[in-house]
C-alpha positions, 0 to 999 in steps of 0.5 A: 686871767692876766693881761698880756705884758706889752714890751717896749721895743727899742729901735736900734740903729744899724751899725755901719762898718767903719772900714767900709764907710771910710775907705782911707782907714786901713787895718794894719797890725802896727797901728795899735791906736786903731786896734785898741778901739776894738778891744774891750777893757778886759783885753778881749776882741769885740764881736761883730754885733757890738763893733758893727764891722762887716765879716771881711773886716772883722776877720782882718781885724782879728788877725791884725790884733793877734799878730800885734799881740804876738810881736808884743805891740799889744798885751794878751790880757790887761789884768794879771791872773 
């Protein structure tokens, strides 16, 4: 009979929404430098579970990134097809 395998549980600290923690930070589609922190190296928008944003700010952030892409402040993808 095999003994049960013990799995190590790694403690992960709860991520805090950057925009809730710092009330001075605003989400603006013209601020490309801030928006680039929430884009992967492939040009995709990072999900909430990775970025740590709350639902409200993630929605605002997504629409700001899409708006910045539409008016050519940010690229749609970083690599050609």
